[in-house]
N, C-alpha and C positions, 0 to 999 in steps of 0.2 A: 504531382510529386510531393509538394509541400504537405498536402492532406494525408498522403500515404505515410510519409515519414512521421507526421504528428500522431497518426493512429498507432504505429508501432511504438513510438516513444511513450505515448500515454499508457499503452498496455504493459510496458515493461519497466517503467520508471520505478514502480514500487519494488520490484525484485532487486534492482540495483542499490537500493537503500537497506537491504535486509541485514547487512552486517550489524548495524546498530539498531535496526528497526524490525526485529523479528516478530513483534506483536502487531500483526497486520489485521486490521478489522475494516469492515465496511463502514464503521463509524468508530468513535472513541473506544479505547481499550482500557481506560482506567479513569475514575472520576472522584469528585469530592463529595463529602457528606452534605446532605441538603441543609439549608439554613435552619437553625434551631434544633437540629438533630445532633446528638453527641456522636462523635465519630468512633466511640469505643474507648476501652481503657488505654491509658497512656503508659508507655514504658517507664518503669521506675527509674529516676535519675541515679546514676552511679556515683561513686564517691568523687570521681574526677581528680585530676592532678593539676595544680596551679600552672605548672609549666606547659600543660597541654593546651591552655586557652590561646596561646599565641599560635599554635599550629592550627587550631580551629579557625581563628581569624584569618590565617593565611589561606586556608582552603576556601573560606567564604569569599575572600577577595578574588581568588583565582576564578571562581565560578561567576562572580559579579563581572569581572573584566571580560570573560567569555561572552556573557549576555550582551555587554556593551559592544563588543566586536560584531556580533551578528546583527545587532540593532542598527549599527552604523552602516554595515555592508562593507564591501571591498574584500579583496583576497586576503586570506590569512596565510601565515607562514606555512610553506609546504602544501599549499592548496592545489598544486598541479596546474593544468591548463584549462581554465574556465571557458575560454573561447571555443573549445572543442566539445564542450559538454552540451549535448542536445536533448538530454533526457528530462531535464526539468526546466521549464520555461520561466526562469526567474524574472519577475517584473523589475525593471531597472528603477532604482530609487524607491523600492517597496516601502509601504508605510510602516512605521514602528507602532509602539503601543502608547495610547494616550491614557493618562491617569484620570480616573473618574473624580478625583479630588486631590488637592495639594498633598504631597507626601509629608508624613509626620516623621521627622528624623529621630531614630532611636539608635544611636551609635553603639556598636559593640566594643568592648574593651580591646586593647591591643591593635587598633587600627582597622578593624573590619568596616566595610561600608555600611551606610545607614539602610534601614528597611522601613517601608518599601522603597525600592530603587526608582528613581525618576527615569523617563525615557532617555535613551542615548542621543547625543547630538546628531543632527542630520537625519532624524527619524520623525518628520512631521506626519503628514498623511491623515487619513480619515479615522483609522483605528476601528476596533470592534464596535458593534452597535449596542449590544445588551450589557447592562450593568447590574448593580445590586438590586435595583427596583424590580427587575425581572424575576428575582429569586424569592421575593417575599411571600408569594402565595402559590408556590409550586405544589403539585399534587402527585400522588402515585409514585413516590420515591421508591426505587427498587435497586438493590445492590447488583452491580454487574460483575465486578471483579476487582482484583488488586494485583500489583506487581511489586517490584523491589522498593519503589518510592511512592507510587500513587495508588489511590483508591478511586473507583469509578461508580457513579450512580446514574440511573435513568430516571428522569423526572418529566412531568408535563407542565409546561408554562401556562399561565392564566389564559392565554389565547388558544390553548389546545395543542400547541406544537410539542412534540417529544424531543428532548435534547439530552445530551450527556454532560455530566458535571465531573470535573477532575480536580482532585486536591491531594495534598500530601497525606499519606496514610499515617495517622498518629500511632497505629499499632503495627506499622510496617517495619521491614528489616532495616531500611536506610536510616530512618529516624531513631529506631531503637538501638542499633549498634553504635550510632554516634553518641547518644545519651550515655550509654554504658561506658564509652571511652572517655568522654569529656565532662560528663555531668552538667552540661549546660543546655537545657531543653530549648530555650528560645534561640540560642545560637545554632543549635542543630536543626531547628525548624527552618531557619533562614538558609542554611546550607542546602537542605533538601528542596526548599521552595525555589531556589535559583534554577534548579533543573526544570521545574514547571514553567518558570518565567522564560527560560531559554526556548522551551517548546512553543510557548506563545509567540515569541518573536519569529521563530522559523515558520510556524503556520501562517503568520501574516505575510512573510516575505515569499514563501514558496506557494504562490497562488497557482494552482494547477488542478485539473479535474481529478487527478489521482492522489491528491493530498487533502487531508481532512480540512473542513472549513471551521475556522474559529469564529464563533458568534459573539463572544464577549468575555468578560471576566469581572470579578468582584473581590475587593479587599474587605474583610470583616473580622471582628474579634471572635475567637473560639477558644473555649476553656480559658487557660491563662495565657494564651498566645495572642497578642494584638496583631491585627492586619494579616490574618491568614488568607491565602490566595485560593480562589476557586475559578476555574476556567469553564466556559460554556461552549460546547462544540456540537456539531451534528452527530446524530445517533445512527447506529446500524447494528450489524450482527457479525460475530466472528466468522472468519473464513474457515470452512471445513474442507479438508482435502477430499473426502468422499464426495461431498457436494460438487466440487470442481471436476472430479473424475466422471461424474454422471452427466456433465454437460457435453455438448458437441466439441469436437476438436477445434473447430473454428472459433468458438467462444473461449475455449481454454487458451488458444494462441493469443487472444486479446486479454485474457483474464477478466472477462466480464462476468459479473454476478447478476442474479435475478434482481430486477428493478434498480440496477445501479452499477457503478464502477467499483472495482477494487481500490481501496484507499489506504495510504500510509497514515498511521495515526500516532504512533509512539515515537516522538522525535527528541525526547529529553536526553537521550544518550547519543544522538547523531552528532557528528562533528565534521567540519571541513578540513581542519588541520591534519596533516600526516603525523605519524608517530615520530618523535625525536629519537635520534640514535647516535651512537659513537662508532659503531661498526655493524656489519651485517648480522652479527650475533644478536643484536637488539631488534632485528626485523624478522622475527619468526611468526608466521601465522599458524596457530595451533587449532586443529579440528579433531573430532573424535577418531576419524579414520586415518588422517595423514596430516603432516606438517609441511609448510613451505617456507623457504628462506628468500627474502627479497633484498636487493642491494640498498646500502646506506649511501645517500648522496653526499657530495662534497659539502653541501650546506647543512648536513646533519639531520636529514629527514629520510624516513623509510619510503623509497620510491614506489608510489602506486599502492600502498598498503590498503587504504580504504577501498579503492576500486577493486582490488583482487579479493579482499574479504567479502565484499558485497556480491561479486560474481560467483564466488565459490558457494556462498550461502544460497544464491539464486539457483545454482546447480543442485545443491543438496535438497532444497525444499520445493523447487518448482520445475526446473528443466527436466530432471531425470524422471519425474512422474508425469508431467503434463504435456511435454512436447511430443515425444514419440507415440504415446498411447493413442491408438485408433486413428493415427494420422494417415493420409493418403499414401499408399505404398511407394509411389514414385518420389515422394518427398522424404521418405525415411532416411536415405543416406545423408542428405543435407542436415536433417535434424540430429542424426547421430553424431555428425561432425561438430555441431554446436555443443551438444552435451559433452563430448569428449574434450573439446578445446577449453571448456570452462571448468574442467576437472583434472586434466592430466598435466603434470609438470613436465617441462622439457629439461634438457641437461643442466641448465642453470638453476633449476629448482623453482622457477616461476610458473604461473599459469600461462598457457600458450597464448590466449587472446585477452585483450583488454575490452573495455566497454565499447569503444568505437568499432572494433572489428566484429564484436558480437552483434551489435546493432545492425551493421551492414549485412551480415549473414541472415539475420532475422528479416530484414527488409527484402532480401533476395527471395526467401521462402514466401513471403507475403506476395511479392510480384508474381511468382510462378503460380501461386494458388489463385490469386485474383484474376489473372489474365487467362487462366485455363491451360497454360503451357504444361502444367503437370500431367495433363491427360494425353499429351502427344505420344508418349512412349508406352501407354497402356495398351495391352492386347485385348481387343474386343472380339468375342466369338460371334457367331451368326445371330443377328438380332431378329426377334420376331417382328411381324407386321403389327402396326398400331393404327387404329382409326382415330382421326383427329376430329374432335367435337368442340368447335369454338363456342365461347360464351356459355359454358355449362359447367356443372359440378356434380359430384356424387356425395350427397349429404351423409350417408351412413357407410356401412361396410368397411369400417376401420379395423386395423390391427395395430398392435404395439410393436415398436422396434426400438433399437438402441443405437446411438443416442438420439432421441427425438426431441424436437423443440416443443412438443405437446405431449402431456402425460398420457392421455387416453387414445392416442393415434400415432401413426408413423409420419411425422413431418420432418423432412430433411431439406438441406440446401443443396442445390446442384448448379453447375456452371451453365449448362444448356440442356436441351431436350434429349440429346444423345446420351448424356450422363444419366439423366433420369431413367431412360430405357435400360441402361446397364444396371442401375440400382434395382429396378423392378425385376429384372431377370435374375438378379442375385438373391432375391427373396422368394422362397418357394410359394408363399401365399399370395404374392402380388399378381393381380390380373388387370389393374388399371392404375393410373395416377392422374392427379389434378394439379396443374401448374397455376399458382396464384400470382397476383401482381405485387406481392410483398417480397422484399429483399432483406438480406442480412447486412451487417456493417461492411462487408467486402463487396456488396453488390450482387451476390448470388441469389437466385430465386428460391423461394420456399415451395416445396412440393409435397402434397399429401399422397401417400401410396395406399391403395385400396385392394380389398380381396375380391371385388366384383363390381358390376355396373348395373344391377337390377333396377335401380332408380337413378336416372339422370335428369337433373332439373336445370332450368335456365339460371345463369349467373354471369353478368357482363364482365366481372372482374377475374374470371377463371377460365381455364381451358382444360378439357378432359382428353386423355389419351387412353383408348381401350385396346387391350391386347387381343389380337385375332386368335380365334380358336384353332386348335390343331397343332 
């Protein structure tokens, strides 16, 4: 039971963070310029207004305090019911960030905190392993992409490992718009860099197979900005919807990618706190197709806004495309109810289900699929006779089918031999199948379906079933 729940939780934890984390990659999704390389032209400082500097300092302090809260841990205002959240296995007392050298205080006028910030109290721990020394002789620097705040590069470390580097994009919208408004480039850099620092803290604390690994970080001078921050993370490839649709339904239910797990990477805009409010009018979730209004609690927080935002984004980007598509017919009604409940508002204007109920229903689907109970109501016609040939296989006579686990053949998962016979009889070209000793993550056996059996050879790890003629 524990393993089953963990499998579902791991598979869907990413989708429940999608509200703030829509940039989902199998590795980092934005990175820093490599050491010694100019990150590109900087935005020209605007004229600035003296009165604006206090507002800039206020924003920097607010982000700094947010980083400190996440670094220390503990529930934030309006954080909901953490004891019921099973989707992310937060390590208790997770380590904070250790500085590679003593911080050099460079206070900003009007009371902004010094930079670089020291680790928050209560955040000892081991910290990331790689530092500035690892970036001195990187090779093969390649631009990956950029977003509102960060730029991402792919580099190869001296030992040969490929990693991703993230840094504030000096030509990005976040830094550029701040400079145009306040005319304070260093202060604007600190404002943007605190988002990157927040992401570092979250990656350290959210140690989970479906969360990106943080390998290390480095503070170094760049252009006229002292102590610019670069983070070092694991590297992967962007998730493509077409790629996911071409995989088996079983793997899409888990959201497994080739050679690895789907991972949440972009956490700088994620947050635990609910949105403050004075009334329900402040608690409106706006999406392109529809809006939802949530209640404002007596404590002044929009109840469940983060949860509902994430669920609806999971519906928009994953559930509606990936859950029903090519699913076993007997599971379609349950999957349709999950899709509808994460998208349809009831009379109060809220989404029908929350995270707990959605997870419970997904676990129910998994149980029916893994146990084979989804086959009980299936109507099977008259099966042909099959000759059982133990410890043998058919090395050739393959054909392609969709969705196959193997590009050049028809390799599918089945619950038992009876289901394999049904699959074979549903394929016009199938005349035999080979049951392997390999299983999928749900324990289902992988089976090769064949066009004939002209050559049957010994294989102690396989069993061949040949369809009788006539």
